[in-house]
Backbone as ProteinMPNN parsed JSONL, in Angstrom:
{"seq_chain_A": "XXXXXXXXXXXXXXXXXXXXXXXXXXXXXXXXXXXXXXXXXXXXXXXXXXXXXXXXXXXXXXXXXXXXXXXXXXXXXXXXXXXXXXXXXXXXXXXXXXXXXXXXXXXXXXXXXXXXXXXXXXXXXXXXXXXXXXXXXXXXXXXXXXXXXXXXXXXXXXXXXXXXXXXXXXXXXXXXXXXXXXXXXXXXXXXXXXXXXXXXXXXXXXXXXXXXXXX", "coords_chain_A": {"N_chain_A": [[-9.171, -12.775, 7.927], [-7.009, -10.953, 8.009], [-4.998, -12.641, 8.688], [-4.326, -14.12, 6.471], [-1.904, -14.397, 5.098], [-0.218, -15.344, 7.025], [0.835, -18.082, 8.388], [1.719, -19.228, 10.789], [2.391, -18.118, 14.199], [4.483, -15.22, 14.434], [6.374, -14.635, 16.426], [7.397, -12.299, 17.941], [8.715, -11.437, 20.245], [11.032, -13.056, 20.627], [12.181, -12.484, 18.151], [12.735, -9.791, 18.508], [14.67, -9.91, 20.498], [16.773, -11.141, 19.137], [17.171, -9.155, 17.252], [18.203, -7.06, 18.801], [20.779, -7.9, 19.196], [22.135, -7.483, 16.886], [24.401, -5.816, 14.524], [24.329, -2.241, 13.941], [24.342, -1.36, 11.381], [22.481, -1.265, 8.574], [23.108, -2.567, 6.236], [24.868, -4.558, 6.841], [26.162, -7.897, 6.546], [25.153, -9.768, 8.447], [22.827, -8.539, 9.257], [21.396, -8.436, 6.864], [20.981, -11.197, 6.487], [19.39, -11.736, 8.718], [17.095, -10.154, 8.202], [16.182, -11.375, 5.861], [15.551, -13.898, 6.882], [13.44, -13.229, 8.589], [11.597, -12.156, 6.752], [10.861, -14.44, 5.432], [9.035, -15.543, 7.123], [6.528, -14.592, 6.737], [3.983, -15.076, 4.469], [3.424, -13.365, 2.295], [5.689, -11.641, 1.925], [7.576, -13.644, 1.738], [7.02, -14.832, -0.734], [7.845, -12.791, -2.397], [10.524, -12.556, -1.975], [12.526, -13.938, -3.637], [12.819, -12.197, -5.83], [13.157, -9.699, -4.788], [14.862, -7.319, -4.736], [14.833, -6.654, -7.457], [12.13, -6.215, -7.814], [11.556, -3.745, -6.466], [13.416, -2.143, -7.759], [12.563, -2.082, -10.435], [9.817, -1.237, -10.274], [9.911, 1.259, -9.012], [11.7, 2.835, -10.345], [11.125, 5.049, -11.988], [10.411, 7.056, -10.261], [12.348, 7.416, -8.397], [14.785, 9.233, -6.404], [12.856, 8.1, -3.599], [11.02, 10.116, -1.422], [9.398, 9.966, 0.835], [7.486, 7.493, 2.618], [4.499, 5.611, 2.919], [3.448, 2.749, 4.238], [0.972, 0.615, 3.854], [-1.105, -1.702, 5.6], [1.123, -3.269, 6.278], [2.498, -5.624, 7.144], [5.426, -7.571, 7.373], [6.875, -6.132, 5.589], [8.379, -3.646, 5.93], [10.916, -4.556, 6.683], [12.244, -4.901, 4.388], [13.364, -2.554, 3.68], [15.944, -1.779, 2.949], [16.098, -2.332, 0.293], [14.644, -0.468, -1.06], [14.637, 2.472, -3.125], [15.407, 4.938, -1.497], [15.501, 8.401, -0.607], [18.054, 10.117, 1.261], [17.415, 10.104, 4.696], [14.681, 9.813, 4.378], [11.4, 9.673, 5.595], [9.606, 6.872, 6.937], [6.561, 5.562, 7.229], [4.608, 3.086, 8.692], [1.821, 0.854, 8.841], [-0.441, -1.442, 10.408], [-2.826, -3.945, 11.47], [-2.023, -5.275, 13.731], [-0.895, -5.014, 17.017], [1.397, -6.06, 18.271], [3.079, -6.469, 16.112], [3.435, -3.792, 15.253], [4.833, -2.768, 17.463], [7.197, -4.292, 17.312], [8.201, -3.443, 14.795], [8.699, -0.739, 15.344], [10.784, -1.069, 17.137], [12.649, -2.144, 15.372], [13.031, 0.049, 13.582], [14.148, 1.902, 15.387], [16.499, 0.602, 16.181], [18.12, 0.697, 13.919], [18.302, 3.356, 13.497], [16.451, 4.487, 11.756], [14.299, 6.871, 10.318], [11.504, 6.151, 11.061], [8.102, 5.144, 11.753], [5.762, 2.978, 13.25], [2.386, 2.06, 13.369], [-0.927, 1.234, 14.588], [-3.554, 0.378, 12.434], [-6.724, 0.134, 10.836], [-7.693, -0.396, 7.795], [-10.185, -0.805, 6.747], [-11.763, 0.709, 8.299], [-10.665, 3.297, 8.644], [-8.478, 5.543, 6.908], [-5.069, 6.359, 6.96], [-4.087, 9.801, 7.066], [-1.804, 11.191, 6.311], [0.327, 12.994, 4.057], [2.294, 11.771, 1.432], [5.184, 10.895, -0.577], [5.241, 8.323, -1.708], [2.974, 5.647, -1.49], [2.552, 2.341, -0.32], [0.703, -0.431, -1.22], [0.396, -3.392, -1.011], [-0.654, -6.426, -2.223], [-3.058, -6.158, -0.873], [-5.643, -5.146, -1.453], [-7.358, -7.323, -2.447], [-7.77, -8.756, -0.048], [-9.038, -6.866, 1.635], [-11.365, -6.512, 0.188], [-12.827, -8.721, 0.807], [-14.158, -7.993, 3.03], [-15.409, -5.633, 2.306], [-16.788, -4.999, -0.638], [-16.678, -2.685, -2.119], [-14.472, -1.193, -1.479], [-12.057, -0.741, -2.85], [-11.815, 1.422, -5.0], [-12.475, 3.642, -3.363], [-10.468, 3.587, -1.446], [-8.096, 3.929, -2.991], [-8.574, 6.466, -4.001], [-8.611, 7.993, -1.67], [-6.102, 7.831, -0.445], [-3.389, 9.819, 0.34], [-1.088, 10.368, -1.583], [1.591, 10.996, -3.86], [2.298, 8.974, -5.541], [1.235, 5.591, -5.853], [2.008, 2.325, -5.122], [0.591, -0.501, -6.101], [-0.284, -3.894, -5.636], [-1.088, -7.268, -6.679], [-1.703, -10.72, -5.956], [-0.17, -13.141, -8.064], [-0.299, -15.778, -8.025], [-1.914, -18.412, -6.193], [-1.841, -19.05, -2.609], [-1.169, -21.665, -2.502], [0.387, -21.983, -4.708], [-0.682, -22.03, -7.258], [-1.501, -20.731, -10.458], [-3.926, -20.29, -11.945], [-5.038, -18.475, -13.8], [-4.88, -16.05, -12.521], [-3.338, -13.558, -12.82], [-4.495, -12.377, -15.16], [-7.171, -12.156, -14.375], [-7.017, -10.496, -12.094], [-5.861, -8.233, -13.222], [-7.873, -7.321, -14.941], [-9.812, -6.745, -13.051], [-8.495, -4.748, -11.593], [-8.356, -2.723, -13.557], [-11.017, -2.055, -13.72], [-11.395, -0.972, -11.166], [-9.946, 1.347, -11.448], [-11.355, 3.067, -13.06], [-12.233, 6.298, -13.891], [-10.548, 7.413, -11.983], [-7.873, 9.684, -11.049], [-5.193, 8.934, -12.267], [-2.105, 8.034, -13.872], [-0.813, 4.947, -15.141], [1.617, 2.451, -14.6], [2.573, -0.803, -15.518], [3.691, -3.891, -14.103], [5.009, -7.146, -14.138], [5.693, -9.997, -12.223], [7.086, -13.176, -11.067], [5.298, -14.129, -9.001], [3.608, -12.045, -8.557], [1.627, -9.249, -9.49], [2.024, -5.953, -10.363], [1.277, -2.443, -10.075], [2.135, 0.863, -10.72], [0.806, 3.75, -9.668], [0.39, 7.061, -10.607], [-0.358, 10.342, -9.763], [-2.231, 12.562, -11.823]], "CA_chain_A": [[-8.737, -12.098, 6.701], [-5.688, -10.375, 8.21], [-4.005, -13.702, 8.843], [-4.269, -14.945, 5.267], [-0.511, -14.648, 4.702], [0.571, -15.673, 8.215], [0.403, -19.43, 8.749], [2.073, -19.496, 12.183], [2.792, -16.898, 14.901], [5.815, -14.737, 14.064], [7.287, -14.7, 17.567], [8.067, -10.996, 17.928], [9.592, -11.268, 21.416], [12.32, -13.656, 20.287], [12.73, -11.725, 17.024], [13.278, -8.553, 19.055], [15.91, -10.248, 21.218], [17.788, -11.334, 18.097], [17.41, -7.848, 16.648], [19.046, -6.267, 19.698], [22.162, -8.387, 19.14], [22.688, -7.235, 15.555], [25.039, -4.524, 14.263], [23.362, -1.183, 13.607], [24.468, -1.072, 9.958], [21.406, -1.958, 7.886], [23.644, -3.325, 5.112], [25.796, -5.575, 7.333], [25.703, -9.224, 6.128], [24.341, -10.409, 9.491], [21.515, -7.881, 9.226], [20.741, -8.926, 5.648], [20.546, -12.568, 6.747], [18.293, -11.66, 9.684], [15.905, -9.634, 7.524], [15.697, -12.415, 4.959], [14.934, -14.934, 7.707], [12.152, -12.715, 9.054], [10.695, -12.015, 5.608], [10.381, -15.779, 5.104], [7.999, -15.967, 8.078], [5.232, -14.064, 6.302], [3.851, -15.622, 3.116], [3.443, -12.322, 1.274], [7.075, -11.25, 1.652], [8.318, -14.837, 1.325], [6.823, -14.985, -2.175], [8.554, -11.708, -3.099], [11.948, -12.564, -1.629], [13.446, -14.308, -4.724], [13.029, -11.098, -6.772], [12.877, -8.514, -3.978], [15.582, -6.136, -5.209], [14.354, -6.332, -8.794], [10.769, -5.709, -7.666], [11.577, -2.317, -6.166], [14.199, -1.43, -8.77], [11.724, -1.864, -11.613], [8.564, -0.511, -10.045], [10.125, 2.611, -8.5], [12.768, 3.503, -11.089], [10.703, 6.318, -12.58], [10.149, 8.087, -9.24], [13.47, 7.445, -7.445], [14.657, 8.647, -5.071], [11.574, 8.271, -2.905], [11.266, 11.05, -0.318], [8.637, 9.555, 2.021], [6.75, 6.257, 2.348], [3.428, 5.13, 3.793], [3.299, 1.321, 3.947], [-0.353, 0.288, 4.383], [-1.236, -3.141, 5.833], [2.53, -3.487, 5.919], [3.115, -6.89, 7.489], [6.869, -7.461, 7.629], [7.512, -5.48, 4.449], [9.407, -2.657, 6.273], [12.239, -5.161, 6.807], [12.85, -4.845, 3.054], [13.628, -1.14, 3.411], [17.252, -1.611, 2.309], [15.951, -2.536, -1.149], [13.913, 0.654, -1.647], [15.498, 3.597, -3.52], [14.975, 6.056, -0.667], [16.376, 9.544, -0.391], [18.634, 10.143, 2.599], [16.535, 10.648, 5.719], [13.269, 9.711, 4.01], [10.587, 9.048, 6.645], [8.889, 5.657, 6.553], [5.434, 5.285, 8.12], [4.018, 1.781, 8.432], [0.685, 0.559, 9.707], [-1.069, -2.748, 10.278], [-3.805, -4.071, 12.553], [-1.462, -6.005, 14.865], [-0.121, -4.156, 17.919], [2.73, -6.637, 18.514], [3.865, -6.172, 14.911], [3.807, -2.375, 15.291], [5.887, -2.618, 18.462], [8.432, -4.863, 16.769], [8.712, -2.575, 13.733], [9.277, 0.451, 15.977], [12.088, -1.5, 17.647], [13.497, -2.273, 14.185], [13.385, 1.394, 13.137], [15.019, 2.528, 16.385], [17.801, -0.073, 16.2], [18.918, 1.128, 12.771], [18.179, 4.825, 13.409], [15.624, 4.805, 10.592], [13.223, 7.798, 10.687], [10.269, 5.441, 10.777], [7.128, 4.907, 12.808], [4.755, 1.97, 12.952], [1.191, 2.276, 14.172], [-2.049, 0.337, 14.342], [-4.611, 0.951, 11.612], [-7.669, -0.766, 10.185], [-8.04, 0.324, 6.572], [-11.61, -0.93, 6.499], [-12.447, 1.704, 9.126], [-10.108, 4.634, 8.429], [-7.251, 5.571, 6.108], [-4.158, 7.403, 7.433], [-4.263, 10.997, 6.237], [-0.579, 11.934, 6.004], [0.671, 13.145, 2.648], [3.605, 11.165, 1.196], [5.631, 10.722, -1.962], [4.876, 6.985, -2.165], [2.242, 4.723, -0.629], [2.623, 0.937, -0.707], [-0.532, -1.17, -0.961], [0.853, -4.624, -1.642], [-1.514, -7.611, -2.037], [-3.985, -5.792, 0.196], [-7.013, -4.899, -1.914], [-8.198, -8.528, -2.441], [-8.139, -9.105, 1.327], [-10.018, -5.896, 2.115], [-12.624, -6.699, -0.535], [-13.598, -9.763, 1.468], [-14.978, -7.296, 4.019], [-16.162, -4.549, 1.664], [-16.575, -5.127, -2.082], [-16.56, -1.369, -2.755], [-13.417, -0.418, -0.823], [-10.912, -0.472, -3.716], [-11.745, 2.787, -5.53], [-12.477, 4.628, -2.281], [-9.144, 3.555, -0.829], [-7.126, 4.536, -3.906], [-8.869, 7.891, -4.099], [-8.397, 8.674, -0.39], [-4.69, 7.826, -0.051], [-2.764, 11.097, -0.012], [0.262, 10.073, -2.054], [1.859, 11.332, -5.261], [2.362, 7.701, -6.248], [0.798, 4.432, -5.08], [2.407, 1.044, -5.695], [-0.457, -1.469, -5.784], [0.01, -5.198, -6.228], [-2.037, -8.364, -6.517], [-1.02, -12.016, -6.106], [-0.268, -13.776, -9.376], [-0.513, -17.195, -7.743], [-2.54, -18.661, -4.911], [-0.875, -19.436, -1.58], [-0.75, -23.031, -2.814], [1.3, -21.951, -5.843], [-1.379, -22.208, -8.536], [-1.771, -19.466, -11.139], [-5.376, -20.272, -12.155], [-5.449, -17.285, -14.534], [-5.009, -14.938, -11.592], [-2.887, -12.26, -13.341], [-5.488, -11.829, -16.09], [-8.371, -11.808, -13.605], [-6.759, -9.333, -11.241], [-5.641, -7.046, -14.035], [-9.184, -6.843, -15.382], [-10.452, -6.153, -11.879], [-7.805, -3.491, -11.309], [-8.766, -1.72, -14.55], [-12.346, -1.603, -13.314], [-11.227, -0.114, -9.995], [-9.295, 2.596, -11.836], [-12.213, 3.883, -13.918], [-12.554, 7.619, -13.37], [-9.575, 7.897, -11.0], [-6.906, 10.575, -11.716], [-3.843, 8.371, -12.233], [-1.494, 7.275, -14.952], [-0.497, 3.623, -14.601], [2.663, 1.597, -15.168], [2.304, -2.193, -15.166], [4.866, -4.74, -13.935], [4.625, -8.527, -13.803], [6.748, -10.809, -11.614], [6.638, -14.575, -11.007], [4.167, -14.372, -8.108], [2.974, -10.776, -8.194], [1.307, -8.285, -10.532], [2.126, -4.649, -9.697], [0.95, -1.245, -10.836], [2.526, 2.12, -10.107], [-0.16, 4.784, -9.97], [0.933, 8.411, -10.421], [-1.435, 11.321, -9.907], [-2.111, 13.424, -13.002]], "C_chain_A": [[-7.315, -11.58, 6.853], [-4.604, -11.438, 8.3], [-3.818, -14.556, 7.606], [-2.843, -15.317, 4.881], [0.368, -15.076, 5.872], [0.103, -17.025, 8.751], [0.637, -19.739, 10.222], [2.453, -18.183, 12.862], [4.238, -16.517, 14.579], [6.806, -14.89, 15.215], [8.096, -13.426, 17.698], [9.001, -10.791, 19.122], [10.977, -11.827, 21.11], [12.983, -12.92, 19.127], [13.356, -10.425, 17.507], [14.567, -8.778, 19.814], [17.054, -10.432, 20.218], [18.159, -9.999, 17.457], [18.373, -7.019, 17.494], [20.513, -6.676, 19.625], [22.849, -8.065, 17.82], [23.481, -5.938, 15.501], [23.977, -3.499, 13.863], [23.49, -0.707, 12.16], [23.445, -1.909, 9.195], [21.917, -2.857, 6.763], [24.685, -4.363, 5.539], [25.276, -6.964, 6.936], [24.834, -9.935, 7.171], [22.933, -9.825, 9.526], [20.729, -8.342, 8.004], [20.185, -10.33, 5.867], [19.355, -12.586, 7.706], [17.009, -11.195, 8.994], [15.327, -10.668, 6.572], [14.993, -13.521, 5.74], [13.557, -14.492, 8.186], [11.148, -12.615, 7.903], [10.128, -13.363, 5.162], [9.211, -16.213, 5.986], [6.604, -15.469, 7.719], [5.074, -14.414, 4.827], [3.955, -14.554, 2.038], [4.868, -11.915, 0.919], [7.927, -12.455, 1.265], [8.202, -15.046, -0.174], [7.64, -13.975, -2.964], [10.066, -11.809, -2.949], [12.867, -12.953, -2.791], [13.725, -13.181, -5.72], [12.865, -9.746, -6.084], [13.566, -7.255, -4.499], [15.072, -5.69, -6.572], [12.943, -5.749, -8.739], [10.779, -4.203, -7.438], [12.387, -1.519, -7.19], [13.324, -1.106, -9.97], [10.55, -0.943, -11.327], [8.784, 0.945, -9.649], [11.178, 3.399, -9.268], [12.352, 4.887, -11.573], [10.465, 7.417, -11.553], [11.279, 8.179, -8.211], [14.241, 8.764, -7.552], [13.319, 8.993, -4.432], [11.815, 9.077, -1.631], [10.452, 10.769, 0.943], [7.752, 8.385, 1.634], [5.656, 6.072, 3.389], [3.135, 3.701, 3.363], [2.024, 0.835, 4.635], [-0.555, -1.227, 4.456], [0.122, -3.792, 5.597], [3.037, -4.897, 6.153], [4.581, -6.682, 7.839], [7.606, -6.723, 6.518], [8.536, -4.404, 4.823], [10.806, -3.25, 6.442], [12.94, -5.256, 5.453], [13.314, -3.441, 2.709], [14.962, -0.91, 2.712], [17.169, -1.744, 0.796], [15.211, -1.396, -1.831], [14.857, 1.792, -2.005], [15.082, 4.876, -2.786], [15.995, 7.184, -0.67], [16.915, 9.496, 1.032], [17.647, 10.783, 3.572], [15.063, 10.572, 5.406], [12.476, 9.05, 5.129], [9.77, 7.881, 6.098], [7.812, 5.399, 7.605], [4.811, 3.96, 7.716], [2.813, 1.585, 9.332], [0.104, -0.801, 9.372], [-2.032, -2.894, 11.458], [-3.226, -4.719, 13.81], [-0.579, -5.11, 15.731], [1.269, -4.726, 18.174], [3.636, -6.425, 17.315], [4.326, -4.721, 14.921], [4.921, -2.138, 16.304], [7.218, -3.142, 17.97], [9.027, -3.967, 15.696], [9.302, -1.289, 14.305], [10.637, 0.132, 16.595], [13.089, -1.611, 16.495], [13.958, -0.897, 13.71], [14.389, 2.042, 14.101], [16.42, 1.913, 16.345], [18.706, 0.431, 15.083], [18.848, 2.639, 12.531], [17.477, 5.244, 12.122], [14.535, 5.779, 11.039], [11.859, 7.209, 10.349], [9.385, 5.32, 11.997], [6.161, 3.841, 12.332], [3.582, 2.171, 13.893], [0.121, 1.269, 13.795], [-3.07, 1.05, 13.462], [-5.449, -0.16, 11.015], [-8.187, -0.03, 8.957], [-9.516, 0.209, 6.22], [-12.407, 0.117, 7.272], [-11.969, 3.122, 8.855], [-8.787, 4.514, 7.691], [-6.345, 6.663, 6.655], [-4.149, 8.599, 6.491], [-2.981, 11.762, 5.956], [-0.311, 11.925, 4.502], [2.096, 12.646, 2.433], [3.925, 11.135, -0.296], [5.127, 9.39, -2.522], [4.084, 6.25, -1.09], [2.38, 3.316, -1.196], [1.331, 0.254, -0.289], [-0.376, -2.524, -1.648], [-0.013, -5.816, -1.237], [-2.603, -7.381, -0.993], [-5.427, -5.671, -0.266], [-7.858, -6.182, -1.937], [-8.639, -8.946, -1.031], [-9.217, -8.165, 1.857], [-11.372, -6.084, 1.438], [-13.44, -7.87, 0.015], [-14.514, -9.171, 2.534], [-15.907, -6.283, 3.371], [-15.85, -4.555, 0.172], [-16.297, -3.789, -2.758], [-15.341, -0.585, -2.282], [-12.295, -0.001, -1.776], [-10.831, 0.947, -4.236], [-11.703, 3.846, -4.442], [-11.106, 4.721, -1.619], [-8.119, 4.256, -1.712], [-7.331, 6.046, -4.011], [-8.477, 8.636, -2.837], [-6.93, 8.739, 0.027], [-4.018, 9.095, -0.559], [-1.291, 10.867, -0.38], [0.402, 10.515, -3.505], [1.837, 10.076, -6.125], [1.905, 6.59, -5.305], [1.254, 3.176, -5.814], [1.417, -0.007, -5.185], [-0.044, -2.817, -6.372], [-1.068, -6.206, -5.875], [-1.258, -9.673, -6.632], [-1.23, -12.578, -7.499], [-0.428, -15.287, -9.258], [-1.233, -17.31, -6.4], [-1.466, -19.023, -3.895], [-0.388, -20.864, -1.777], [0.14, -23.124, -4.033], [0.653, -22.08, -7.199], [-1.72, -20.85, -9.141], [-3.264, -19.283, -11.404], [-5.867, -19.036, -12.92], [-5.532, -16.04, -13.683], [-4.493, -13.609, -12.143], [-3.912, -11.604, -14.257], [-6.74, -11.362, -15.334], [-8.149, -10.551, -12.781], [-6.483, -8.076, -12.065], [-6.967, -6.469, -14.525], [-9.917, -6.166, -14.231], [-9.826, -4.805, -11.541], [-8.238, -2.394, -12.28], [-10.169, -1.196, -14.236], [-12.255, -0.642, -12.129], [-10.725, 1.273, -10.381], [-10.191, 3.529, -12.638], [-12.576, 5.201, -13.233], [-11.584, 8.171, -12.354], [-8.438, 8.644, -11.698], [-5.467, 10.078, -11.652], [-3.399, 7.937, -13.624], [-0.959, 5.985, -14.334], [0.66, 2.996, -15.363], [2.44, 0.18, -14.643], [3.606, -2.986, -15.087], [4.387, -6.141, -13.55], [5.854, -9.291, -13.324], [6.216, -12.228, -11.425], [5.411, -14.82, -10.128], [3.367, -13.11, -7.806], [2.786, -9.886, -9.431], [1.229, -6.914, -9.871], [1.804, -3.517, -10.657], [1.422, -0.026, -10.05], [1.559, 3.194, -10.602], [0.465, 6.141, -9.674], [-0.179, 9.427, -10.692], [-1.174, 12.237, -11.108], [-2.553, 14.846, -12.651]], "O_chain_A": [[-6.497, -11.738, 5.947], [-3.434, -11.17, 8.024], [-3.205, -15.621, 7.685], [-2.596, -16.42, 4.395], [1.587, -15.162, 5.72], [-0.893, -17.109, 9.47], [-0.165, -20.44, 10.84], [2.806, -17.222, 12.177], [5.106, -17.382, 14.466], [7.963, -15.242, 14.989], [9.322, -13.444, 17.585], [9.977, -10.048, 19.019], [11.982, -11.146, 21.313], [14.202, -12.749, 19.114], [14.386, -9.997, 16.984], [15.463, -7.935, 19.782], [18.162, -9.939, 20.429], [19.327, -9.75, 17.158], [19.258, -6.353, 16.957], [21.395, -5.883, 19.957], [24.036, -8.35, 17.659], [23.273, -5.051, 16.328], [22.861, -3.862, 13.492], [22.821, 0.245, 11.759], [23.539, -3.136, 9.178], [21.237, -3.807, 6.375], [25.32, -4.982, 4.686], [24.068, -7.193, 6.982], [23.883, -10.629, 6.813], [21.964, -10.536, 9.794], [19.531, -8.608, 8.098], [19.053, -10.622, 5.48], [18.419, -13.365, 7.522], [15.95, -11.792, 9.19], [14.108, -10.819, 6.487], [13.956, -14.025, 5.309], [12.614, -15.283, 8.191], [9.977, -12.954, 8.07], [9.044, -13.422, 4.582], [8.48, -17.141, 5.64], [5.616, -15.879, 8.329], [5.942, -14.083, 4.019], [4.516, -14.808, 0.972], [5.217, -11.849, -0.26], [8.907, -12.303, 0.535], [9.185, -15.4, -0.825], [8.082, -14.265, -4.076], [10.807, -11.204, -3.724], [13.926, -12.34, -2.929], [14.758, -13.2, -6.39], [12.481, -8.764, -6.719], [12.913, -6.228, -4.682], [14.9, -4.496, -6.818], [12.603, -4.878, -9.54], [10.088, -3.465, -8.14], [12.081, -0.357, -7.459], [13.34, 0.02, -10.468], [10.317, 0.021, -12.057], [7.928, 1.788, -9.921], [11.514, 4.517, -8.88], [13.168, 5.809, -11.563], [10.33, 8.585, -11.919], [11.175, 8.944, -7.252], [14.346, 9.346, -8.632], [12.737, 10.045, -4.698], [12.711, 8.757, -0.851], [10.782, 11.28, 2.013], [7.313, 8.276, 0.488], [5.852, 6.338, 4.575], [2.636, 3.464, 2.263], [1.997, 0.665, 5.854], [-0.229, -1.952, 3.516], [0.249, -4.739, 4.82], [3.929, -5.344, 5.432], [4.931, -5.723, 8.526], [8.836, -6.693, 6.509], [9.51, -4.248, 4.086], [11.792, -2.517, 6.352], [14.104, -5.648, 5.384], [13.626, -3.165, 1.551], [15.103, 0.054, 1.959], [18.078, -1.311, 0.088], [15.152, -1.354, -3.059], [15.797, 2.057, -1.256], [14.484, 5.777, -3.375], [17.202, 6.947, -0.729], [16.295, 8.899, 1.912], [17.112, 11.86, 3.311], [14.258, 11.201, 6.093], [12.845, 7.964, 5.574], [9.309, 7.901, 4.957], [8.125, 5.057, 8.745], [4.519, 3.735, 6.542], [2.781, 2.089, 10.455], [0.144, -1.255, 8.229], [-2.046, -2.046, 12.351], [-3.878, -4.714, 14.854], [0.378, -4.515, 15.236], [2.231, -3.965, 18.285], [4.839, -6.222, 17.48], [5.489, -4.443, 14.628], [5.854, -1.383, 16.03], [8.254, -2.512, 18.182], [10.239, -3.748, 15.683], [10.31, -0.798, 13.796], [11.54, 0.968, 16.578], [14.245, -1.213, 16.635], [15.147, -0.696, 13.462], [15.364, 2.657, 13.668], [17.415, 2.628, 16.463], [19.914, 0.577, 15.273], [19.282, 3.133, 11.49], [17.857, 6.225, 11.483], [13.896, 5.533, 12.062], [11.153, 7.702, 9.47], [9.856, 5.386, 13.132], [5.787, 3.802, 11.16], [3.77, 2.425, 15.083], [0.248, 0.545, 12.807], [-3.413, 2.204, 13.721], [-4.955, -1.25, 10.727], [-9.028, 0.861, 9.073], [-10.043, 1.037, 5.476], [-13.566, 0.387, 6.958], [-12.774, 4.053, 8.837], [-8.069, 3.523, 7.825], [-6.795, 7.799, 6.807], [-4.196, 8.439, 5.272], [-3.036, 12.869, 5.42], [-0.668, 10.989, 3.786], [3.008, 13.042, 3.158], [3.056, 11.324, -1.147], [4.65, 9.323, -3.655], [4.475, 6.233, 0.078], [2.331, 3.123, -2.411], [0.916, 0.352, 0.865], [-0.937, -2.768, -2.717], [-0.093, -6.168, -0.061], [-3.019, -8.316, -0.309], [-6.342, -6.056, 0.462], [-8.999, -6.14, -1.478], [-9.754, -9.435, -0.848], [-10.195, -8.612, 2.456], [-12.411, -5.841, 2.051], [-14.627, -7.99, -0.289], [-15.523, -9.774, 2.899], [-17.04, -6.089, 3.812], [-14.758, -4.157, -0.234], [-15.738, -3.758, -3.855], [-15.187, 0.58, -2.649], [-11.639, 1.01, -1.527], [-9.855, 1.637, -3.941], [-10.986, 4.838, -4.569], [-10.646, 5.81, -1.275], [-7.355, 5.091, -1.228], [-6.367, 6.807, -4.1], [-8.053, 9.789, -2.91], [-6.554, 9.63, 0.788], [-4.076, 9.403, -1.749], [-0.385, 11.136, 0.408], [-0.546, 10.423, -4.285], [1.417, 10.105, -7.282], [2.16, 6.645, -4.102], [0.929, 2.982, -6.985], [1.406, -0.353, -4.004], [0.486, -2.874, -7.481], [-1.839, -6.035, -4.931], [-0.251, -9.726, -7.338], [-2.327, -12.504, -8.051], [-0.66, -15.983, -10.247], [-1.161, -16.403, -5.571], [-0.317, -19.274, -4.262], [0.676, -21.236, -1.282], [0.608, -24.209, -4.375], [1.352, -22.226, -8.202], [-2.167, -19.939, -8.444], [-3.81, -18.219, -11.112], [-6.997, -18.596, -12.71], [-6.183, -15.068, -14.069], [-5.161, -12.593, -11.948], [-4.17, -10.406, -14.142], [-7.291, -10.301, -15.626], [-8.988, -9.65, -12.769], [-6.837, -6.973, -11.648], [-7.155, -5.252, -14.519], [-10.563, -5.135, -14.418], [-10.53, -3.841, -11.241], [-8.461, -1.256, -11.867], [-10.464, -0.024, -14.466], [-12.949, 0.374, -12.089], [-11.042, 2.26, -9.716], [-9.819, 4.678, -12.874], [-13.148, 5.215, -12.143], [-11.765, 9.298, -11.893], [-8.067, 8.288, -12.817], [-4.613, 10.728, -11.048], [-4.215, 7.525, -14.448], [-0.684, 5.939, -13.135], [0.693, 3.002, -16.593], [2.153, -0.011, -13.461], [4.513, -2.787, -15.896], [3.476, -6.295, -12.737], [6.916, -9.237, -13.944], [5.021, -12.464, -11.604], [4.565, -15.642, -10.479], [2.537, -13.107, -6.897], [3.662, -9.789, -10.291], [0.461, -6.723, -8.928], [2.022, -3.609, -11.865], [1.142, 0.1, -8.858], [1.503, 3.503, -11.793], [1.016, 6.342, -8.591], [-0.851, 9.371, -11.722], [-0.037, 12.631, -11.367], [-2.528, 15.73, -13.507]]}, "name": "protein", "num_of_chains": 1, "seq": "XXXXXXXXXXXXXXXXXXXXXXXXXXXXXXXXXXXXXXXXXXXXXXXXXXXXXXXXXXXXXXXXXXXXXXXXXXXXXXXXXXXXXXXXXXXXXXXXXXXXXXXXXXXXXXXXXXXXXXXXXXXXXXXXXXXXXXXXXXXXXXXXXXXXXXXXXXXXXXXXXXXXXXXXXXXXXXXXXXXXXXXXXXXXXXXXXXXXXXXXXXXXXXXXXXXXXXX"}
């Protein structure tokens, strides 16, 4: 289930060696090229890459600047941090089930002096309990529901965030739409029944996103 968006091994050792040779300016062209190359290695972020800046500009415009982030089941998404409208010094916590990924992300944060931490977590077993301005839960609920059909509402209710950016795939990994946006939106509305959030909806070529804000 966790490897659904990862067709081949990422190669974190070599990626870390390349990272060490980069400038420490997150906005340097060489760094931008490196991050884009890495984001292409994971199917979830590869699908988002053509509209990456617009994705975060649209979905987070109403809550910018973001003062703290919890990126759940993060994959390589923290490498897109330059595209998020973060306040200066905003802490970024990321978690995923892979220890080698967490180690690589901690190296990434340290190299660019980002106040970030990456750790191992299994959302099917426990949900991080830190309180944040924004939690990211991108294309994660459908994967978790393969293990536990009831996890969606419990997860959304338990996340301690003022806002949660939730997304669902709008196309299959093979590129077929198959009515997925309509199906996932109906499912999402069911998950939200009785939960204390207002919702903003956003649709992109390969992704359907919702910004949940606590009422």
